DSSP file (Angstrom, degrees, kcal/mol; ACC not computed):
  #  RESIDUE AA STRUCTURE BP1 BP2  ACC     N-H-->O    O-->H-N    N-H-->O    O-->H-N    TCO  KAPPA ALPHA  PHI   PSI    X-CA   Y-CA   Z-CA
    1    1 A M              0   0    0      0, 0.0     2,-0.2     0, 0.0     0, 0.0   0.000 360.0 360.0 360.0 127.9   90.3 -173.2   -5.3
    2    2 A S        -     0   0    0      1,-0.1     3,-0.2     3,-0.0     0, 0.0  -0.545 360.0-163.0 -75.2 139.8   92.0 -170.6   -7.4
    3    3 A T    >   +     0   0    0     -2,-0.2     3,-1.3     1,-0.1    -1,-0.1   0.379  69.1  94.5-102.5   3.2   91.0 -167.0   -6.7
    4    4 A S  T 3  S+     0   0    0      1,-0.3    -1,-0.1     3,-0.0    -2,-0.0   0.829  97.4  31.3 -66.4 -30.7   92.5 -165.6   -9.9
    5    5 A N  T 3  S+     0   0    0     -3,-0.2     2,-0.4     2,-0.1    -1,-0.3   0.020 101.2 106.1-111.2  26.5   89.1 -165.9  -11.7
    6    6 A T    <   -     0   0    0     -3,-1.3     2,-0.2    22,-0.0    14,-0.1  -0.899  45.1-172.9-113.3 134.2   86.9 -165.3   -8.7
    7    7 A M  E     -A   19   0A   0     12,-1.3    12,-3.4    -2,-0.4     2,-0.3  -0.586  21.0-117.4-110.9 178.0   85.0 -162.2   -8.0
    8    8 A F  E     -A   18   0A   0     10,-0.3     2,-0.3    -2,-0.2    10,-0.2  -0.849  24.0-174.6-119.4 154.8   83.0 -161.3   -4.9
    9    9 A R  E     -A   17   0A   0      8,-2.8     8,-3.4    -2,-0.3     2,-0.1  -0.970  34.7 -94.9-143.3 158.2   79.3 -160.5   -4.3
   10   10 A R  E     -A   16   0A   0     -2,-0.3     6,-0.3     6,-0.2     0, 0.0  -0.475  25.3-145.9 -71.7 144.3   77.2 -159.4   -1.5
   11   11 A D        -     0   0    0      4,-2.0     5,-0.1    -2,-0.1    -1,-0.1   0.395  40.2-109.2 -94.7   4.3   75.6 -162.2    0.5
   12   12 A G  S    S+     0   0    0      3,-0.4     4,-0.1     1,-0.0    -2,-0.1   0.361 108.2  77.6  87.1  -6.0   72.3 -160.3    1.3
   13   13 A E  S    S-     0   0    0      2,-0.2     3,-0.1     0, 0.0    -1,-0.0   0.049 120.6 -87.5-122.4  23.7   73.2 -160.0    4.9
   14   14 A G  S    S+     0   0    0      1,-0.3     2,-0.1     0, 0.0    -4,-0.0   0.404  99.0 102.7  87.4  -2.7   75.8 -157.1    4.7
   15   15 A G        -     0   0    0      0, 0.0    -4,-2.0     0, 0.0    -3,-0.4  -0.420  66.6-121.5-103.9-178.4   78.7 -159.5    4.0
   16   16 A I  E     -A   10   0A   0     -6,-0.3     2,-0.3    -2,-0.1    -6,-0.2  -0.975  25.2-176.3-126.3 139.3   80.7 -160.4    1.0
   17   17 A Q  E     -A    9   0A   0     -8,-3.4    -8,-2.8    -2,-0.4     2,-0.3  -0.905  36.3 -90.1-131.0 162.5   81.1 -163.9   -0.4
   18   18 A V  E     -A    8   0A   0     -2,-0.3     2,-0.8   -10,-0.2   -10,-0.3  -0.528  33.2-146.0 -71.3 132.7   83.1 -165.4   -3.3
   19   19 A N  E     +A    7   0A   0    -12,-3.4   -12,-1.3    -2,-0.3    -1,-0.1  -0.885  34.0 155.8-101.3 105.4   81.1 -165.5   -6.5
   20   20 A S        +     0   0    0     -2,-0.8    -1,-0.1   -14,-0.1    -2,-0.0  -0.049  21.4 152.7-118.2  30.2   82.2 -168.7   -8.4
   21   21 A D     >  -     0   0    0     66,-0.1     4,-2.4     1,-0.1     5,-0.2  -0.212  54.3-115.5 -66.4 154.4   79.0 -169.1  -10.4
   22   22 A R  H  > S+     0   0    0      1,-0.2     4,-2.5     2,-0.2     5,-0.2   0.870 110.8  51.1 -58.4 -46.3   79.2 -170.8  -13.8
   23   23 A Y  H  > S+     0   0    0      1,-0.2     4,-2.5     2,-0.2    -1,-0.2   0.913 112.0  47.3 -64.3 -41.8   78.2 -167.9  -16.0
   24   24 A L  H  > S+     0   0    0      2,-0.2     4,-2.6     1,-0.2    -1,-0.2   0.938 112.2  49.4 -63.5 -46.5   80.8 -165.6  -14.4
   25   25 A Q  H  X S+     0   0    0     -4,-2.4     4,-1.7     1,-0.2    -2,-0.2   0.903 112.6  47.7 -61.5 -40.9   83.5 -168.2  -14.7
   26   26 A C  H  X S+     0   0    0     -4,-2.5     4,-1.1     2,-0.2    -1,-0.2   0.930 111.8  50.4 -64.1 -45.3   82.7 -168.8  -18.4
   27   27 A Y  H >X S+     0   0    0     -4,-2.5     4,-0.8     1,-0.2     3,-0.5   0.899 109.6  50.9 -59.2 -42.8   82.6 -165.1  -19.1
   28   28 A L  H >< S+     0   0    0     -4,-2.6     3,-0.5     1,-0.2    -1,-0.2   0.845 106.5  54.1 -67.2 -33.3   86.0 -164.6  -17.5
   29   29 A T  H 3< S+     0   0    0     -4,-1.7    -1,-0.2     1,-0.2    -2,-0.2   0.727  95.6  68.2 -74.0 -19.7   87.6 -167.4  -19.5
   30   30 A L  H X< S-     0   0    0     -4,-1.1     3,-2.4    -3,-0.5    -1,-0.2   0.850  80.7-165.4 -66.3 -32.6   86.4 -165.7  -22.8
   31   31 A D  T << S-     0   0    0     -4,-0.8    -3,-0.1    -3,-0.5    -2,-0.1   0.861  71.7 -47.8  50.1  43.8   88.9 -162.9  -22.1
   32   32 A G  T 3  S+     0   0    0     -5,-0.4     2,-1.3     1,-0.1    -1,-0.3   0.344 113.6 115.3  83.6  -7.5   87.2 -160.7  -24.7
   33   33 A D    <   -     0   0    0     -3,-2.4    -1,-0.1    -4,-0.1    -2,-0.0  -0.589  51.4-175.1 -94.4  73.0   87.1 -163.4  -27.4
   34   34 A W        -     0   0    0     -2,-1.3     2,-0.1     1,-0.1    -7,-0.0  -0.401  24.1-118.8 -74.3 141.3   83.3 -163.6  -27.5
   35   35 A P    >>  -     0   0    0      0, 0.0     4,-2.1     0, 0.0     3,-0.5  -0.386  32.4-105.7 -70.6 159.3   81.5 -166.1  -29.7
   36   36 A L  H 3> S+     0   0    0      1,-0.2     4,-2.7     2,-0.2     5,-0.2   0.845 118.3  59.1 -56.4 -38.1   79.3 -164.8  -32.4
   37   37 A S  H 3> S+     0   0    0      1,-0.2     4,-2.0     2,-0.2    -1,-0.2   0.908 109.0  43.6 -60.6 -41.9   76.1 -165.7  -30.5
   38   38 A L  H <> S+     0   0    0     -3,-0.5     4,-2.5     2,-0.2    -1,-0.2   0.889 112.8  51.7 -71.5 -39.8   77.1 -163.4  -27.6
   39   39 A V  H  X S+     0   0    0     -4,-2.1     4,-2.4     2,-0.2    -2,-0.2   0.923 111.1  48.8 -60.6 -44.9   78.3 -160.6  -29.9
   40   40 A S  H  X S+     0   0    0     -4,-2.7     4,-1.3     2,-0.2    -2,-0.2   0.923 113.1  45.4 -63.1 -46.8   75.0 -160.7  -31.7
   41   41 A I  H  < S+     0   0    0     -4,-2.0     3,-0.3    -5,-0.2     4,-0.2   0.930 114.2  49.0 -63.5 -45.6   72.9 -160.6  -28.5
   42   42 A H  H >< S+     0   0    0     -4,-2.5     3,-1.2     1,-0.2     4,-0.2   0.892 108.6  53.6 -62.1 -40.7   75.0 -157.9  -27.0
   43   43 A A  H 3< S+     0   0    0     -4,-2.4     3,-0.3     1,-0.3    -1,-0.2   0.804 113.5  42.4 -64.8 -29.8   74.8 -155.7  -30.1
   44   44 A Q  T >< S+     0   0    0     -4,-1.3     3,-2.1    -3,-0.3     6,-0.3   0.287  80.2 113.1 -99.3   9.7   71.0 -155.9  -30.2
   45   45 A Q  T <  S+     0   0    0     -3,-1.2    -1,-0.2     1,-0.3    -2,-0.1   0.764  74.5  51.8 -58.2 -30.6   70.5 -155.4  -26.4
   46   46 A R  T 3  S+     0   0    0     -3,-0.3    -1,-0.3    -4,-0.2    -2,-0.1   0.437  81.0 116.3 -89.5   1.7   68.8 -152.0  -26.8
   47   47 A D  S X  S-     0   0    0     -3,-2.1     3,-2.0     1,-0.1     4,-0.3  -0.476  77.6-121.4 -65.8 138.6   66.3 -153.2  -29.2
   48   48 A P  G >  S+     0   0    0      0, 0.0     3,-1.6     0, 0.0    -1,-0.1   0.756 108.2  72.5 -55.0 -24.7   62.7 -153.0  -27.8
   49   49 A M  G >  S+     0   0    0      1,-0.3     3,-1.4     2,-0.2     6,-0.3   0.846  86.6  64.2 -57.5 -33.8   62.4 -156.7  -28.3
   50   50 A F  G <  S+     0   0    0     -3,-2.0    -1,-0.3    -6,-0.3    -5,-0.1   0.596 111.3  34.4 -72.1 -10.6   64.8 -157.3  -25.4
   51   51 A T  G <  S+     0   0    0     -3,-1.6    -1,-0.3    -4,-0.3    -2,-0.2   0.119  92.9 127.8-124.4  19.7   62.4 -155.7  -22.9
   52   52 A S    <>  -     0   0    0     -3,-1.4     4,-2.0     1,-0.1     5,-0.1  -0.418  65.7-129.0 -82.1 152.6   59.1 -156.9  -24.4
   53   53 A I  H  > S+     0   0    0      1,-0.2     4,-2.6     2,-0.2     5,-0.2   0.815 109.7  60.5 -64.2 -31.2   56.3 -158.7  -22.7
   54   54 A Q  H  > S+     0   0    0      2,-0.2     4,-1.7     1,-0.2    -1,-0.2   0.927 105.8  44.9 -64.4 -45.0   56.4 -161.2  -25.5
   55   55 A L  H  > S+     0   0    0     -6,-0.3     4,-2.1     2,-0.2     5,-0.3   0.921 113.2  51.5 -64.6 -43.1   60.0 -162.2  -24.7
   56   56 A F  H  X S+     0   0    0     -4,-2.0     4,-3.2     1,-0.2    -2,-0.2   0.918 109.2  50.3 -59.0 -44.6   59.2 -162.3  -21.0
   57   57 A D  H  < S+     0   0    0     -4,-2.6    -1,-0.2     1,-0.2    -2,-0.2   0.821 108.0  53.9 -66.1 -31.0   56.3 -164.6  -21.6
   58   58 A I  H  < S+     0   0    0     -4,-1.7    -1,-0.2    -5,-0.2    -2,-0.2   0.940 119.6  31.9 -66.6 -47.1   58.4 -166.9  -23.7
   59   59 A Y  H  < S+     0   0    0     -4,-2.1    -2,-0.2     1,-0.2    -3,-0.2   0.831 135.1  25.4 -79.5 -33.3   61.0 -167.4  -21.0
   60   60 A F    ><  +     0   0    0     -4,-3.2     3,-1.6    -5,-0.3    -1,-0.2  -0.542  61.8 161.3-134.8  68.1   58.8 -167.0  -17.9
   61   61 A P  T 3  S+     0   0    0      0, 0.0    -1,-0.1     0, 0.0    -4,-0.1   0.725  79.1  51.3 -64.0 -21.1   55.2 -168.0  -18.7
   62   62 A D  T 3  S+     0   0    0      2,-0.0     2,-0.1    -5,-0.0    -5,-0.1   0.429  87.8 104.6 -96.6   0.9   54.3 -168.5  -15.0
   63   63 A K    <   -     0   0    0     -3,-1.6     2,-0.1    -7,-0.2    -3,-0.1  -0.465  69.9-114.2 -84.8 156.8   55.6 -165.1  -13.8
   64   64 A S     >  -     0   0    0     -2,-0.1     4,-1.6     1,-0.1    -1,-0.1  -0.298  22.3-111.3 -84.0 168.0   53.3 -162.2  -12.8
   65   65 A R  H  > S+     0   0    0      2,-0.2     4,-2.3     1,-0.2     5,-0.1   0.836 119.4  58.1 -67.3 -32.8   53.0 -158.8  -14.5
   66   66 A A  H  > S+     0   0    0      1,-0.2     4,-1.9     2,-0.2    -1,-0.2   0.901 106.0  49.1 -62.9 -39.9   54.6 -157.2  -11.4
   67   67 A E  H  > S+     0   0    0      1,-0.2     4,-2.5     2,-0.2    -1,-0.2   0.854 108.4  54.5 -67.0 -34.4   57.6 -159.5  -12.0
   68   68 A F  H  X S+     0   0    0     -4,-1.6     4,-3.2     2,-0.2     5,-0.3   0.931 106.6  50.5 -62.4 -45.3   57.6 -158.4  -15.7
   69   69 A I  H  X S+     0   0    0     -4,-2.3     4,-2.4     1,-0.2    -2,-0.2   0.912 113.0  45.8 -60.4 -43.3   57.7 -154.7  -14.7
   70   70 A E  H  X S+     0   0    0     -4,-1.9     4,-2.3     2,-0.2    -1,-0.2   0.920 114.4  48.6 -64.8 -43.6   60.7 -155.4  -12.3
   71   71 A W  H  X S+     0   0    0     -4,-2.5     4,-2.3     2,-0.2    -2,-0.2   0.928 113.1  46.6 -61.5 -48.0   62.4 -157.4  -15.0
   72   72 A R  H  X S+     0   0    0     -4,-3.2     4,-2.2     1,-0.2    -2,-0.2   0.917 111.9  50.5 -63.4 -44.8   61.9 -154.8  -17.7
   73   73 A S  H  X S+     0   0    0     -4,-2.4     4,-1.8    -5,-0.3    -1,-0.2   0.919 110.9  49.3 -60.3 -44.2   63.1 -152.0  -15.5
   74   74 A H  H  X S+     0   0    0     -4,-2.3     4,-1.0     1,-0.2    -1,-0.2   0.929 111.9  48.1 -61.9 -44.4   66.2 -153.9  -14.6
   75   75 A R  H  < S+     0   0    0     -4,-2.3    -1,-0.2     1,-0.2    -2,-0.2   0.832 111.6  50.6 -67.4 -32.1   67.0 -154.6  -18.2
   76   76 A L  H  < S+     0   0    0     -4,-2.2    -1,-0.2     1,-0.2    -2,-0.2   0.855 122.3  29.4 -72.2 -34.6   66.5 -151.0  -19.3
   77   77 A F  H  < S+     0   0    0     -4,-1.8     2,-0.3    -5,-0.2    -2,-0.2   0.291 112.5  65.5-114.6   9.5   68.7 -149.5  -16.6
   78   78 A S     <  -     0   0    0     -4,-1.0     2,-0.4    -3,-0.1     3,-0.1  -0.778  66.4-132.3-127.6 172.1   71.3 -152.2  -16.0
   79   79 A N    >>  -     0   0    0     -2,-0.3     4,-2.5     1,-0.1     3,-1.2  -0.993   9.5-143.7-129.8 129.1   74.1 -153.8  -17.8
   80   80 A W  H 3> S+     0   0    0     -2,-0.4     4,-2.3     1,-0.3     5,-0.1   0.830 101.0  62.3 -62.2 -31.1   74.7 -157.6  -17.9
   81   81 A Q  H 34 S+     0   0    0      1,-0.2    -1,-0.3     2,-0.2     4,-0.2   0.743 110.9  39.1 -70.0 -21.4   78.4 -157.1  -17.9
   82   82 A D  H X> S+     0   0    0     -3,-1.2     3,-1.2     2,-0.1     4,-0.5   0.853 114.7  53.1 -85.9 -43.8   78.1 -155.4  -14.5
   83   83 A D  H >X S+     0   0    0     -4,-2.5     4,-2.0     1,-0.2     3,-1.2   0.817  94.2  69.8 -61.9 -33.2   75.4 -157.8  -13.2
   84   84 A I  H 3< S+     0   0    0     -4,-2.3    -1,-0.2     1,-0.3   -60,-0.2   0.783  97.4  53.1 -60.4 -26.4   77.4 -161.0  -13.9
   85   85 A Y  H <4 S+     0   0    0     -3,-1.2    -1,-0.3    -4,-0.2    -2,-0.2   0.756 119.5  30.4 -78.4 -25.0   79.9 -160.1  -11.2
   86   86 A S  H << S+     0   0    0     -3,-1.2     2,-0.3    -4,-0.5    -2,-0.2   0.549 102.6  82.5-114.6  -8.9   77.3 -159.7   -8.4
   87   87 A M  S  < S-     0   0    0     -4,-2.0   -63,-0.1   -78,-0.1   -66,-0.1  -0.724  72.5-121.5-102.1 147.2   74.4 -162.0   -9.3
   88   88 A S     >  -     0   0    0     -2,-0.3     4,-2.8     1,-0.1     5,-0.2  -0.343  38.5-103.1 -69.1 164.7   74.0 -165.7   -8.6
   89   89 A D  H  > S+     0   0    0      1,-0.2     4,-2.8     2,-0.2     5,-0.2   0.907 122.1  53.2 -57.1 -42.0   73.5 -167.9  -11.7
   90   90 A E  H  > S+     0   0    0      2,-0.2     4,-1.5     1,-0.2    -1,-0.2   0.925 113.0  41.3 -62.4 -46.4   69.8 -168.1  -10.9
   91   91 A V  H  > S+     0   0    0      2,-0.2     4,-2.2     1,-0.2     5,-0.2   0.905 115.2  51.4 -68.9 -41.6   69.2 -164.4  -10.7
   92   92 A F  H  X S+     0   0    0     -4,-2.8     4,-2.9     1,-0.2     8,-0.2   0.918 108.3  51.9 -61.0 -43.3   71.4 -163.7  -13.7
   93   93 A Q  H  < S+     0   0    0     -4,-2.8    -1,-0.2    -5,-0.2    -2,-0.2   0.847 109.1  51.3 -63.6 -34.2   69.5 -166.2  -15.8
   94   94 A F  H  < S+     0   0    0     -4,-1.5    -1,-0.2    -5,-0.2    -2,-0.2   0.939 118.4  35.3 -67.0 -47.2   66.2 -164.5  -14.8
   95   95 A H  H  < S+     0   0    0     -4,-2.2    -2,-0.2     1,-0.2    -1,-0.2   0.823 133.5  25.4 -78.8 -31.2   67.4 -161.0  -15.8
   96   96 A W     X  +     0   0    0     -4,-2.9     4,-2.7    -5,-0.2    -1,-0.2  -0.484  68.1 157.6-131.7  62.2   69.5 -162.0  -18.8
   97   97 A P  H  > S+     0   0    0      0, 0.0     4,-2.2     0, 0.0     5,-0.1   0.846  76.0  48.8 -62.6 -35.9   68.2 -165.3  -20.2
   98   98 A M  H  > S+     0   0    0      2,-0.2     4,-2.1     1,-0.2     5,-0.1   0.906 113.8  45.8 -71.8 -39.8   69.6 -164.9  -23.7
   99   99 A I  H  > S+     0   0    0      2,-0.2     4,-2.6     1,-0.2     5,-0.2   0.922 112.7  51.3 -65.7 -43.8   73.1 -164.0  -22.4
  100  100 A A  H  X S+     0   0    0     -4,-2.7     4,-2.5     1,-0.2    -2,-0.2   0.903 109.7  50.8 -59.9 -41.3   73.0 -166.8  -19.9
  101  101 A G  H  X S+     0   0    0     -4,-2.2     4,-2.1    -5,-0.2    -1,-0.2   0.910 109.9  48.8 -62.8 -42.5   72.0 -169.2  -22.7
  102  102 A A  H  X S+     0   0    0     -4,-2.1     4,-1.9     1,-0.2    -2,-0.2   0.909 113.0  47.6 -64.7 -41.4   74.9 -168.1  -24.9
  103  103 A L  H  X S+     0   0    0     -4,-2.6     4,-2.6     1,-0.2    -2,-0.2   0.880 109.5  53.6 -67.2 -36.7   77.3 -168.4  -22.0
  104  104 A A  H  X S+     0   0    0     -4,-2.5     4,-2.5    -5,-0.2    -2,-0.2   0.893 107.8  51.1 -64.1 -38.7   75.9 -171.9  -21.2
  105  105 A E  H  X S+     0   0    0     -4,-2.1     4,-1.7     2,-0.2    -2,-0.2   0.916 111.1  47.4 -63.1 -42.7   76.5 -172.9  -24.9
  106  106 A V  H  X S+     0   0    0     -4,-1.9     4,-0.8     1,-0.2    -2,-0.2   0.924 113.0  49.1 -63.5 -44.3   80.1 -171.7  -24.7
  107  107 A D  H >< S+     0   0    0     -4,-2.6     3,-0.6     1,-0.2    -2,-0.2   0.892 111.0  49.9 -62.7 -40.6   80.6 -173.5  -21.4
  108  108 A A  H 3< S+     0   0    0     -4,-2.5    -1,-0.2     1,-0.2    -2,-0.2   0.814 110.4  50.1 -68.2 -30.7   79.1 -176.8  -22.8
  109  109 A S  H 3<        0   0    0     -4,-1.7    -1,-0.2     1,-0.2    -2,-0.2   0.572 360.0 360.0 -86.9  -8.2   81.4 -176.7  -25.9
  110  110 A S    <<        0   0    0     -4,-0.8    -1,-0.2    -3,-0.6    -2,-0.2   0.472 360.0 360.0 -96.4 360.0   84.6 -176.1  -23.9
C-alpha cells in the first residue's frame, strides 16, 4: 500500500491509524481540479439550505431532532476540507452528504 496519498486519523482510543477511506482518496486524486458539481456545492456551502431541517430530513428521515442539532452545529462550525482527513467515510457521509455524493460520482466515473 502506498502511503503517498494516505493521511492519518485518530482511532478513538488515543492512537492514530491510517485513513485510506474512499472519499479522502478521491479528493486527493483531484489535486485541485474539482468537477463542477463539487465547485457548485462548495460555493453554496454557507447558504442556510445547507443546515436546514428540510435537507436533514431528506437525507436522514429516521434520525432524531437531537441528531439534527448536532449535525447542524457541526456543519455551521466545521469545514468539510478539514473533516475529510480525519473522518471515516460513514461519518463524513453523515456530516457532508452532498460533498460525499459528488466525490462518489467522481470516483465512479474514474
